[in-house]
N, C-alpha and C positions, 0 to 999 in steps of 0.2 A: 530369266526369272530370278536367279540368285542375285544378280547385280541390282535389280530393282528392290529386292528385299533388303540388301545391304545398304542401299541409298536411303530407304525409308527408315531403317534402324538408325543409321547415321544422323538423319534429320531429327528424329525423335531425341536422340542423345544430345544433339546441339541445342535443341529447344529446352530440354530439361536442365542442362547445365546453365544455359542463359537465364532461365527462370530462377534457378537456385541462386545464381550470382546476383540477379536483380533484387531478390528478397534480402539477401545478406548484406547488400550495400545501402539498406535503408537508414534513415536518420533516427537515432534514439535520443529522446529528450528525457533527462533525469528528473527535472523539476520544471513544470510549466509556469507555476505561480510562485511569487515571492511570499512566503508565509507571513512576513511582517506586515503585509498589506491586507491581510484577511480581517474582516470585522468579527470580533469575538462574541457573536450573538447565538452560537449554537446552530445556526442555519447553514446547511451544506450548499455548496455551489458547484455547478458543472461548467467547465470551460472547454471549448473545442477550437483548436487552431489547426492549421494545415498539417502539421507533423505530429500532433499529440492531442490526447483527451485527458482532462484532469478533473478530479473530484477533490474538493477541499472543504474543511470545516475548522472553525476555531471557537473556543469558549473560554470564559474566565472561570477559574476555580479558586475557591477560598482555601488554599493550602499551599505550602512552600513546594518548590520544584522537587526536593528530595522525597517528599511524601508521595507525590504523584508518580515520580519515577519508580519508586518501590512497587506501587500497584501495577504500573504499566509493564514492568519487566519481570514480574513474578508469574512464570508460566503455569505453575501448579495452581495458582489462584485465579487464573484467567476466566474460567467458565463460571466462577462465583460472582464476578462483577460484570462481565461483558456478555450482554444478552444476544449478541450476534454470532457468538462462537459455539460450535458443538463440541469441539475438542482441539487441544493443542499438545504437541509432543516435542520434547527437546528443551534445551536451555536457551533463554534469550540472552545471548552474549556475543561479543565480537567474533565474527568468523564462523559461528555455528549456523546450523540449518534447523528451522522449526517447521514442523508439519502441522498445518492448520486446516480444519474443516469448519466451514461457516454454514449458517442456516440458509444463506442465499444460494449456496451450491453444496448441499449436503452429500452429494454423490462424488465429490471431487476432493482430493487432498492436495493442498498447495504446499510445495516444498520451497520455503522462503529463506534465502541467505540473509543473515544479519550482517550487512556490509559496513555499517557504521554504528558505533556504540560509544557515545561521548556523554557519560553521566555527569549531572542530571540535565542534559541539554538537548541532545539530538540522537535519534536512532533511525536507521534506514533498513527496511526489509525489501528484497527484490527477487524477482524471478524472470525467466525467459532469456532471450538473446536478441540478436539483430532483427530477426523476423518479427518478434512481438515481445516487448519488455514491459514489465510493471515495476514501478519504483514507489514504495510508500515511505514517506518521511514523517516522523513524529518529532515535534519540537516543543520545548517549554521555555517561555519567556517570563522572567520575574517582573512584576510591576511594583511601582513605588508604594502602592497602598497595601502591600503584603499579599496580594493575590498573584496568581500565575496564569498566563495565557497559554492554553494548550492548543496547538495547531497540528492538524494532520492533513496530508495531501497524498493523493496517489495519481501518478502520471503514467499513462499508457501510451506507448509509441511503437513504431516499427512499420515496415511495409505491409504487414498483415493486418494492421489496425482497421483499415477500411473494410476488410472482409469479416473480421471478428466483431466489430462494433455493433452491428445490428442484433447479434445474439446476446449482448451483454445486458444485464439488468441495470436499472437506475440505482446507482450506489448511494444517492443522497440520503434516503431514509436510514440505511445502516450506518452511514457516517454520523448522522445526527444522533443515532442511538448510542454509538460508541462514545461520542463526546459527552452525552448526558450521563451514561453509565459511569464513565471515568470520573466525572465531576462528583457524582453521588458517592462513589466508593472512596474517593480521596477526602472529601469533606467529612464523611462518616469516620474515617480513620483519625482525622484531626480532632473531631469531637470526642471520640473514644479516648484519645490520649489526654485531652483536657480534663476528663472526668476522673482520671486515675490520680 
């Protein structure tokens, strides 16, 4: 009987190790869509490919990149302009971790690493690992007419994506809200500066 139990325990261990190894060798995609190809109309898009799921939005803002960047990276002011956020803690800076609570998931705190911070052009927030990873990229592209195109995309990937995806909400409405909120706040800041 002991030999049978040892064999069963051994098989369970082999299956568990094999399953863990399978999950850890999944493909992680950092960015599924090229942000320069997004139409800046404020309408969010969902793209699903074999290894990744992506939500993206772009909009034109009548403000220079520096003004938009100042709004986008001011953690203390975030809940004042971003209608999708309940709270945010930490500094938005290279290598720091921000703790974010959203209205879409008010019972969960996301600990997001700011892995790229190139002012006033690109910022990346990410969390997770090989099993399931989320990478959100914010970009600002100055236009010849003095406006700036704001683009934001979040790519989700990893072996667990297929299992987690059915429980995920549709992020398009919140992406559209973020783009509209940032546009409103940035343009108001420009208008306020012009009046002084």
